C-alpha positions as a Markdown table, in Angstrom:
| # | Residue | x | y | z |
|---|---|---|---|---|
| 1 | Met | 0.0 | 0.0 | 0.0 |
| 2 | Asp | 1.5 | 3.3 | -1.1 |
| 3 | Glu | 1.2 | 6.6 | 0.8 |
| 4 | Gln | -1.7 | 7.9 | -1.4 |
| 5 | Glu | -3.7 | 4.7 | -0.9 |
| 6 | Arg | -3.0 | 4.7 | 2.8 |
| 7 | Arg | -4.4 | 8.2 | 3.1 |
| 8 | Ile | -7.6 | 7.3 | 1.2 |
| 9 | Val | -8.2 | 4.3 | 3.3 |
| 10 | Glu | -7.7 | 6.2 | 6.5 |
| 11 | Ala | -10.1 | 9.0 | 5.3 |
| 12 | Arg | -12.7 | 6.4 | 4.5 |
| 13 | Met | -12.5 | 4.8 | 7.9 |
| 14 | Lys | -12.8 | 8.2 | 9.6 |
| 15 | Leu | -15.8 | 9.1 | 7.6 |
| 16 | Arg | -17.4 | 5.7 | 8.3 |
| 17 | Glu | -16.9 | 5.9 | 12.0 |
| 18 | Arg | -18.1 | 9.5 | 12.2 |
| 19 | Trp | -21.4 | 8.7 | 10.6 |
| 20 | Arg | -21.9 | 5.1 | 11.7 |
| 21 | Ala | -24.3 | 5.7 | 14.5 |
| 22 | Arg | -26.5 | 8.0 | 12.4 |
| 23 | Val | -26.6 | 5.5 | 9.5 |
| 24 | Leu | -27.7 | 2.7 | 11.8 |
| 25 | Ala | -30.4 | 4.9 | 13.3 |
| 26 | Thr | -32.1 | 5.6 | 9.9 |
| 27 | Arg | -35.6 | 4.2 | 9.5 |
| 28 | Ala | -34.6 | 1.5 | 6.9 |
| 29 | Gln | -32.3 | 0.0 | 9.5 |
| 30 | Ala | -34.0 | 0.8 | 12.8 |
| 31 | Asp | -37.7 | 1.0 | 12.1 |
| 32 | Pro | -39.3 | -1.1 | 15.0 |
| 33 | Lys | -42.5 | -1.7 | 13.0 |
| 34 | Pro | -41.7 | -1.9 | 9.3 |
| 35 | Arg | -44.6 | -2.8 | 7.0 |
| 36 | Gly | -44.5 | -5.0 | 4.0 |
| 37 | Thr | -44.4 | -8.7 | 2.9 |
| 38 | Gly | -41.9 | -11.4 | 2.3 |
| 39 | Pro | -38.7 | -12.5 | 4.0 |
| 40 | Pro | -36.5 | -9.9 | 5.6 |
| 41 | Asn | -33.9 | -8.3 | 3.4 |
| 42 | Arg | -30.3 | -7.8 | 4.5 |
| 43 | His | -31.3 | -4.7 | 6.6 |
| 44 | Gly | -34.2 | -6.5 | 8.4 |
| 45 | Met | -37.0 | -4.9 | 6.4 |
| 46 | Pro | -39.7 | -7.0 | 4.5 |
| 47 | Ala | -38.5 | -7.7 | 1.0 |
| 48 | Leu | -41.5 | -6.0 | -0.6 |
| 49 | Pro | -42.6 | -2.7 | 1.0 |
| 50 | Pro | -46.4 | -2.0 | 1.5 |
| 51 | Gly | -48.2 | -1.0 | -1.7 |
| 52 | Gln | -45.6 | -2.3 | -4.0 |
| 53 | Lys | -45.8 | -5.0 | -6.7 |
| 54 | Gln | -42.8 | -7.0 | -7.8 |
| 55 | Thr | -41.8 | -6.8 | -11.4 |
| 56 | Ser | -39.1 | -8.2 | -13.6 |
| 57 | Lys | -39.4 | -5.3 | -15.9 |
| 58 | Trp | -37.8 | -1.8 | -15.5 |
| 59 | Pro | -40.3 | 0.9 | -16.4 |
| 60 | Val | -38.9 | 4.2 | -17.5 |
| 61 | Leu | -39.8 | 7.4 | -15.6 |
| 62 | Asp | -38.3 | 10.8 | -16.1 |
| 63 | Leu | -39.1 | 14.5 | -16.7 |
| 64 | Gly | -39.6 | 14.0 | -20.4 |
| 65 | Arg | -36.0 | 14.7 | -21.1 |
| 66 | Gln | -33.3 | 12.1 | -21.7 |
| 67 | Pro | -30.0 | 13.9 | -22.3 |
| 68 | Gln | -27.4 | 12.4 | -24.6 |
| 69 | Ile | -24.0 | 12.7 | -22.9 |
| 70 | Ser | -20.9 | 11.3 | -24.6 |
| 71 | Leu | -18.3 | 9.7 | -22.4 |
| 72 | Asp | -15.8 | 12.3 | -23.6 |
| 73 | Glu | -18.0 | 15.2 | -22.5 |
| 74 | Trp | -19.2 | 13.6 | -19.3 |
| 75 | Arg | -18.1 | 15.2 | -16.0 |
| 76 | Leu | -18.9 | 14.7 | -12.4 |
| 77 | Arg | -18.4 | 17.8 | -10.2 |
| 78 | Ile | -18.2 | 17.3 | -6.4 |
| 79 | Asp | -18.3 | 20.7 | -4.6 |
| 80 | Gly | -20.2 | 22.8 | -2.1 |
| 81 | Glu | -19.1 | 22.6 | 1.5 |
| 82 | Val | -16.0 | 20.6 | 0.8 |
| 83 | Glu | -12.3 | 21.1 | 1.4 |
| 84 | Arg | -11.2 | 19.9 | -2.1 |
| 85 | Pro | -13.7 | 20.5 | -4.9 |
| 86 | Ile | -13.0 | 18.2 | -7.8 |
| 87 | Val | -14.2 | 17.4 | -11.3 |
| 88 | Leu | -14.0 | 13.8 | -12.5 |
| 89 | Thr | -13.8 | 12.7 | -16.2 |
| 90 | Trp | -15.1 | 9.3 | -17.2 |
| 91 | Ala | -11.6 | 7.9 | -17.2 |
| 92 | Asp | -11.1 | 9.3 | -13.6 |
| 93 | Phe | -14.3 | 7.7 | -12.5 |
| 94 | Gln | -13.5 | 4.3 | -14.0 |
| 95 | Ala | -10.0 | 4.4 | -12.3 |
| 96 | Leu | -11.7 | 4.5 | -8.9 |
| 97 | Glu | -12.3 | 1.4 | -6.8 |
| 98 | Gln | -15.3 | -0.3 | -8.4 |
| 99 | Cys | -18.0 | -2.0 | -6.3 |
| 100 | Gln | -20.4 | -4.8 | -7.3 |
| 101 | Asp | -23.6 | -5.1 | -5.2 |
| 102 | Val | -27.0 | -6.6 | -5.5 |
| 103 | Ser | -29.9 | -4.6 | -4.1 |
| 104 | Asp | -33.6 | -3.7 | -4.7 |
| 105 | Phe | -35.2 | -0.8 | -6.6 |
| 106 | His | -38.5 | 0.6 | -5.2 |
| 107 | Cys | -40.4 | 3.1 | -7.3 |
| 108 | Val | -42.9 | 5.5 | -5.7 |
| 109 | Thr | -45.4 | 4.6 | -8.4 |
| 110 | Gly | -45.9 | 1.2 | -6.9 |
| 111 | Trp | -43.5 | -1.3 | -8.4 |
| 112 | Ser | -40.3 | -2.9 | -7.1 |
| 113 | Lys | -37.5 | -4.7 | -9.0 |
| 114 | Leu | -35.7 | -7.0 | -6.6 |
| 115 | Asp | -32.1 | -8.4 | -6.5 |
| 116 | Val | -30.6 | -6.1 | -9.2 |
| 117 | Pro | -26.9 | -6.6 | -9.8 |
| 118 | Trp | -25.2 | -3.2 | -10.0 |
| 119 | Gln | -21.6 | -2.0 | -10.6 |
| 120 | Gly | -20.3 | 1.4 | -9.8 |
| 121 | Val | -18.6 | 3.4 | -7.0 |
| 122 | Arg | -19.9 | 4.0 | -3.5 |
| 123 | Leu | -21.0 | 7.6 | -2.9 |
| 124 | Ala | -19.1 | 7.6 | 0.4 |
| 125 | Asp | -15.9 | 6.8 | -1.5 |
| 126 | Leu | -16.5 | 9.8 | -3.8 |
| 127 | Ala | -17.2 | 12.0 | -0.8 |
| 128 | Val | -13.7 | 11.1 | 0.6 |
| 129 | Leu | -12.1 | 12.5 | -2.5 |
| 130 | Ala | -13.6 | 16.0 | -1.8 |
| 131 | Ser | -13.4 | 15.8 | 2.0 |
| 132 | Pro | -16.8 | 17.3 | 3.1 |
| 133 | Lys | -16.5 | 20.0 | 5.8 |
| 134 | Glu | -17.6 | 19.2 | 9.4 |
| 135 | Glu | -20.6 | 21.5 | 9.1 |
| 136 | Ala | -22.0 | 19.8 | 5.9 |
| 137 | Thr | -25.3 | 17.9 | 6.7 |
| 138 | His | -27.0 | 17.2 | 3.3 |
| 139 | Leu | -26.3 | 16.4 | -0.3 |
| 140 | Val | -28.0 | 17.8 | -3.3 |
| 141 | Cys | -27.7 | 15.6 | -6.4 |
| 142 | His | -27.9 | 17.2 | -9.8 |
| 143 | Gly | -28.7 | 15.6 | -13.2 |
| 144 | Tyr | -27.9 | 16.7 | -16.7 |
| 145 | Asp | -31.6 | 17.0 | -17.3 |
| 146 | Gly | -31.9 | 19.7 | -14.7 |
| 147 | Tyr | -33.3 | 17.3 | -12.0 |
| 148 | Thr | -32.3 | 17.6 | -8.4 |
| 149 | Thr | -33.0 | 15.6 | -5.3 |
| 150 | Asn | -31.7 | 15.9 | -1.7 |
| 151 | Leu | -30.4 | 13.4 | 0.9 |
| 152 | Pro | -29.2 | 13.8 | 4.5 |
| 153 | Leu | -25.7 | 12.5 | 4.7 |
| 154 | Glu | -26.6 | 9.6 | 7.0 |
| 155 | Glu | -28.6 | 8.2 | 4.0 |
| 156 | Ala | -26.1 | 9.2 | 1.3 |
| 157 | Tyr | -23.2 | 7.4 | 3.1 |
| 158 | Lys | -24.9 | 4.0 | 3.3 |
| 159 | Ser | -22.7 | 1.3 | 1.8 |
| 160 | Asp | -25.4 | 0.4 | -0.9 |
| 161 | Val | -25.8 | 4.0 | -2.2 |
| 162 | Leu | -23.8 | 3.8 | -5.4 |
| 163 | Leu | -23.2 | 5.8 | -8.6 |
| 164 | Val | -23.7 | 3.0 | -11.1 |
| 165 | His | -22.7 | 2.6 | -14.7 |
| 166 | Ser | -23.9 | -1.0 | -15.1 |
| 167 | Ala | -27.0 | -3.0 | -14.2 |
| 168 | Glu | -27.6 | -6.7 | -14.7 |
| 169 | Gly | -24.2 | -7.1 | -16.3 |
| 170 | Leu | -24.8 | -4.4 | -19.0 |
| 171 | Pro | -23.9 | -0.7 | -19.4 |
| 172 | Leu | -26.6 | 1.5 | -18.1 |
| 173 | Thr | -28.8 | 2.6 | -21.0 |
| 174 | Arg | -29.6 | 6.2 | -21.7 |
| 175 | Glu | -33.3 | 5.7 | -20.8 |
| 176 | His | -32.3 | 4.5 | -17.3 |
| 177 | Gly | -29.9 | 7.3 | -16.6 |
| 178 | Gly | -26.8 | 6.2 | -18.4 |
| 179 | Pro | -23.9 | 6.7 | -18.5 |
| 180 | Leu | -24.2 | 7.2 | -14.7 |
| 181 | Arg | -27.0 | 7.3 | -12.2 |
| 182 | Met | -27.4 | 7.1 | -8.4 |
| 183 | Ile | -29.3 | 4.3 | -6.6 |
| 184 | Thr | -30.8 | 4.5 | -3.1 |
| 185 | Pro | -32.0 | 1.0 | -2.3 |
| 186 | Gln | -33.2 | 1.9 | 1.2 |
| 187 | Leu | -35.3 | 4.8 | -0.1 |
| 188 | Tyr | -37.8 | 5.3 | -2.9 |
| 189 | Ala | -35.9 | 5.4 | -6.2 |
| 190 | Trp | -36.6 | 9.1 | -7.1 |
| 191 | Lys | -33.9 | 9.9 | -4.5 |
| 192 | Gly | -31.4 | 8.5 | -7.0 |
| 193 | Thr | -30.6 | 11.0 | -9.7 |
| 194 | Lys | -30.4 | 9.9 | -13.3 |
| 195 | Trp | -27.7 | 11.3 | -15.7 |
| 196 | Ile | -25.9 | 12.5 | -12.6 |
| 197 | Cys | -23.4 | 15.4 | -13.1 |
| 198 | Arg | -22.9 | 17.0 | -9.7 |
| 199 | Leu | -22.8 | 16.2 | -6.0 |
| 200 | Glu | -23.2 | 19.3 | -3.9 |
| 201 | Phe | -22.6 | 19.2 | -0.2 |
| 202 | Val | -24.7 | 21.7 | 1.7 |
| 203 | Val | -25.4 | 22.9 | 5.3 |
| 204 | Gly | -29.0 | 22.4 | 6.1 |
| 205 | Asp | -31.7 | 20.7 | 3.9 |
| 206 | Arg | -32.5 | 22.0 | 0.4 |
| 207 | Leu | -35.6 | 20.4 | -1.3 |
| 208 | Gly | -35.1 | 18.8 | -4.7 |
| 209 | Tyr | -37.5 | 18.8 | -7.7 |
| 210 | Trp | -40.1 | 16.3 | -6.5 |
| 211 | Glu | -39.7 | 17.3 | -2.8 |
| 212 | Arg | -40.9 | 20.8 | -3.8 |
| 213 | Asn | -43.8 | 19.3 | -5.7 |
| 214 | Gly | -45.5 | 17.2 | -3.1 |
| 215 | Tyr | -43.3 | 14.2 | -2.6 |
| 216 | Ser | -42.1 | 13.2 | 0.8 |
| 217 | Asn | -38.7 | 14.5 | 1.9 |
| 218 | Thr | -37.8 | 11.3 | 3.7 |
| 219 | Ala | -39.1 | 8.7 | 1.2 |
| 220 | His | -39.1 | 5.6 | 3.5 |
| 221 | Pro | -40.7 | 2.7 | 1.6 |
| 222 | Trp | -41.6 | 0.5 | 4.6 |
| 223 | Gln | -44.0 | 3.1 | 5.9 |
| 224 | Glu | -45.4 | 4.2 | 2.5 |
| 225 | Asp | -43.8 | 7.6 | 3.0 |
| 226 | Arg | -44.6 | 8.6 | -0.6 |
| 227 | Tyr | -46.0 | 12.1 | -0.4 |
| 228 | Thr | -46.0 | 15.1 | 2.0 |
| 229 | Glu | -49.1 | 16.0 | 4.0 |
| 230 | Glu | -48.1 | 19.6 | 3.9 |
| 231 | Val | -50.3 | 21.9 | 1.9 |
| 232 | Thr | -48.6 | 24.6 | -0.2 |
| 233 | Ala | -49.7 | 28.2 | -0.3 |
| 234 | Ala | -51.0 | 27.7 | -3.9 |
| 235 | Gln | -53.0 | 24.6 | -2.8 |
| 236 | Lys | -54.4 | 26.6 | 0.1 |
| 237 | Gln | -55.4 | 29.4 | -2.3 |
| 238 | Ser | -57.0 | 27.0 | -4.7 |
| 239 | Lys | -59.0 | 25.3 | -1.9 |
| 240 | Leu | -60.1 | 28.7 | -0.6 |
| 241 | Leu | -61.3 | 29.8 | -4.1 |
| 242 | Thr | -63.1 | 26.5 | -4.5 |
| 243 | Trp | -64.8 | 27.0 | -1.1 |
| 244 | Leu | -65.8 | 30.6 | -2.0 |
| 245 | Ser | -67.2 | 29.5 | -5.4 |
| 246 | Leu | -69.3 | 26.8 | -3.7 |
| 247 | Ala | -70.5 | 29.3 | -1.0 |
| 248 | Leu | -71.5 | 31.9 | -3.6 |
| 249 | Ala | -73.3 | 29.2 | -5.7 |
| 250 | Ala | -75.2 | 28.2 | -2.6 |
| 251 | Cys | -76.1 | 31.8 | -1.8 |
| 252 | Phe | -77.4 | 32.4 | -5.4 |
| 253 | Gly | -79.3 | 29.2 | -5.1 |
| 254 | Leu | -81.0 | 30.3 | -1.9 |
| 255 | Leu | -81.8 | 33.8 | -3.4 |
| 256 | Ala | -83.3 | 32.2 | -6.5 |
| 257 | Ala | -85.4 | 29.9 | -4.4 |
| 258 | Trp | -86.5 | 32.8 | -2.2 |
| 259 | Gly | -87.4 | 34.9 | -5.2 |
| 260 | Gly | -89.4 | 32.0 | -6.6 |
| 261 | Arg | -91.5 | 31.9 | -3.5 |
| 262 | Ser | -92.4 | 35.6 | -3.8 |
């Protein structure tokens, strides 16, 4: 082991120990009453979360944009609240330690694809390269299509959160986020950005695309934590206008009825 490798390994171990307790306390590992069916997965949760149907297919969901990124043009920026902002080329990324893992993919729309073989790089290993500052608490993930999503670092640093370039033994196709996407097996899959291009470490939470549009900020599959219960100002205004319209209609109805009697 040379000096550079020794420093990387040491930094990884420090990051792991610093966040270990928080990772173990997350709901997908510590929920006392998880819901779902099937035998327990490797984290002790039922294999199939509630409201999910298992499928062997892999449906395609996106914002209607599927960017075409050549490997020569592709870049991954890691910045924000870090000591060493970096930009990786495709060759840089492929030179990092590659990880093979098998995990599940749970979509908020109600389907789950189980036991998917992935290949890529652990997000925690990428974080080490940039050395997040002590005050960093969350990660905002950006895609080439303009999509964003957010994760607390205790979720992002889990060992099965990967940036993957291969699935089921084949390079990730464009429709599924290739050349590189993120996977979050212990959360609903929208937390894993497709066509990923930037990892931004931040202080405090910053909602992503779907989180600003009514999706849950925590996304825990084993409690069907799909959508937020909060009502936005626009929704409140819409409900108020609807109520006023109904009230006015009722008043006019009463007046018409009263006039008919006279």
